C-alpha positions in Angstrom: 58.1 98.9 112.6 59.4 101.7 110.5 57.6 103.2 107.5 60.7 102.2 105.4 59.8 98.5 106.1 56.4 99.1 104.4 58.1 99.5 100.9 55.7 102.3 99.9 56.1 103.4 96.3 54.1 105.3 93.7 51.7 102.4 93.2 50.3 102.5 96.7 46.9 103.9 97.6 45.9 106.1 100.6 42.6 105.9 102.4 41.8 108.8 104.8 39.0 109.1 107.3 37.5 112.6 107.3 36.4 113.8 110.7 39.3 114.1 113.1 41.9 113.5 110.3 41.2 116.1 107.6 38.7 118.4 109.5 38.1 119.1 113.1 35.7 116.6 114.5 32.6 117.8 116.3 32.3 115.4 119.2 28.6 114.6 119.9 27.6 116.4 116.7 27.9 116.4 112.9 29.5 118.6 110.2 26.2 119.3 108.4 27.1 122.3 106.1 30.2 123.9 104.7 30.4 126.5 107.4 30.8 123.7 110.0 33.8 122.3 108.1 37.2 123.4 109.5 40.4 121.9 108.4 42.7 120.4 111.0 45.9 122.6 111.0 48.1 121.8 107.9 45.8 119.1 106.6 45.7 120.5 103.1 49.5 120.8 103.1 49.7 117.2 104.3 47.5 115.9 101.6 49.5 117.8 99.0 52.7 116.0 100.2 50.9 112.7 100.3 49.5 113.2 96.8 53.1 113.1 95.5 53.7 109.8 97.3 50.5 107.8 96.7 49.0 107.0 93.3 45.4 107.3 94.5 43.8 108.9 97.6 40.3 108.2 98.8 38.3 109.6 101.7 36.2 107.0 103.5 33.8 108.4 106.0 30.9 107.2 108.1 28.1 109.8 107.9 25.1 108.5 109.8 24.0 112.2 110.2 22.3 111.6 106.9 20.5 108.5 108.2 19.4 110.4 111.3 18.0 113.3 109.2 20.5 116.0 110.4 21.6 116.6 106.9 21.0 115.4 103.3 23.3 113.7 100.9 23.3 116.9 98.9 24.7 118.8 102.0 27.4 116.1 102.3 28.3 116.4 98.6 28.6 120.2 99.0 30.9 119.8 102.0 33.1 117.3 100.0 33.2 119.6 97.0 34.4 122.4 99.2 37.0 120.2 100.9 38.3 118.8 97.6 38.5 122.2 96.1 40.5 123.6 99.0 42.9 120.6 98.9 43.3 121.0 95.2 44.2 124.7 95.6 47.0 123.6 97.9 48.3 121.1 95.4 46.7 118.0 96.8 44.3 115.5 95.3 41.4 113.4 96.5 40.4 110.9 93.8 37.1 110.0 95.3 35.1 110.5 98.5 33.1 107.5 99.6 30.6 107.6 102.5 28.3 105.4 104.5 25.0 107.3 105.0 23.3 104.6 107.0 22.6 104.3 110.7 24.8 102.0 112.7 23.4 98.4 112.5 21.3 99.1 109.4 20.5 96.1 107.2 22.6 97.5 104.3 25.4 98.7 106.7 28.4 100.1 104.8 30.0 101.8 107.8 33.6 101.2 108.7 35.0 98.7 109.9 33.0 96.9 107.2 34.9 96.8 103.9 32.2 98.1 101.5 33.7 101.6 100.8 37.2 100.1 100.0 35.6 97.5 97.8 33.7 100.2 95.9 36.9 102.1 95.4 38.6 98.9 94.1 35.7 98.3 91.7 36.1 101.7 90.2 39.9 101.6 90.4 41.0 98.0 89.9 44.7 98.8 90.4 43.9 99.2 94.2 45.6 96.3 96.0 44.7 96.3 99.7 48.1 95.0 100.8 49.6 98.1 99.1 47.3 100.6 100.9 47.6 102.8 104.0 44.5 103.7 106.1 44.7 106.8 108.2 42.1 107.3 110.9 41.4 108.4 114.5 39.0 105.7 115.7 39.1 102.0 116.3 36.7 101.4 113.4 39.1 103.2 111.0 42.0 101.0 112.2 39.9 97.8 112.0 38.8 98.8 108.5 42.4 98.9 107.4 43.5 95.8 109.3 40.6 93.7 108.1 41.6 94.5 104.5 45.3 93.9 105.0 46.3 97.6 104.9 49.0 99.4 106.9 47.3 101.5 109.5 48.0 104.9 110.9 46.2 106.4 113.9 45.8 110.1 114.4 45.8 110.4 118.2 42.8 112.4 119.4 40.6 112.2 122.5 39.0 109.1 121.0 39.8 106.1 123.3 42.2 103.5 121.8 41.2 99.9 121.9 43.0 98.7 118.7 46.6 99.5 118.0 47.7 100.8 114.6 51.0 100.1 112.9 51.9 103.8 113.5 50.4 106.5 115.8 51.0 110.2 115.1 49.6 113.5 116.3 48.4 114.7 113.0 48.1 114.0 109.3 50.8 116.6 108.7 53.1 114.6 111.0 52.4 111.4 109.1 53.1 113.2 105.8 56.4 114.5 107.0 57.4 111.0 108.4 56.5 109.2 105.2 58.2 111.8 102.9 61.4 111.4 104.9 61.3 107.6 104.8 60.3 106.7 101.3 
């Protein structure tokens, strides 16, 4: 299926995973402070391109490092403020960063693939229609999150094993931004 078949227009919404999509993922560890956060090559440029295509852009990220005590919510907010500032400097826009701080399997589990973060985005931005959204991630839980909500899905291929196929697989967020720019 080609991106052209999706009929993306300026009313669509973009959901982005963070680790492995926007910043370099620390396998077996966590980004716990700003100095640990390193953008994937051309991620800021990609988000600038995507900001001109999508009406809204959200980051949805599982952050159980908070639940494990490796970092605080304040640490995470500082990381997200830095990330959003750098993206804005490059001409991009993140409307909101949503995160699940709980441990996997917690009673109030908001982690992807559960729909909670998308539903929170929709509550604040009622114009979000899940069938007019694209979810970009690098893990099966990201892809399931999008599929379970009826979104188009894009997988960034990393060393993460693939058990769930996405609608599109690319090597980077920048590659996706170029493909969609050329096809819409």
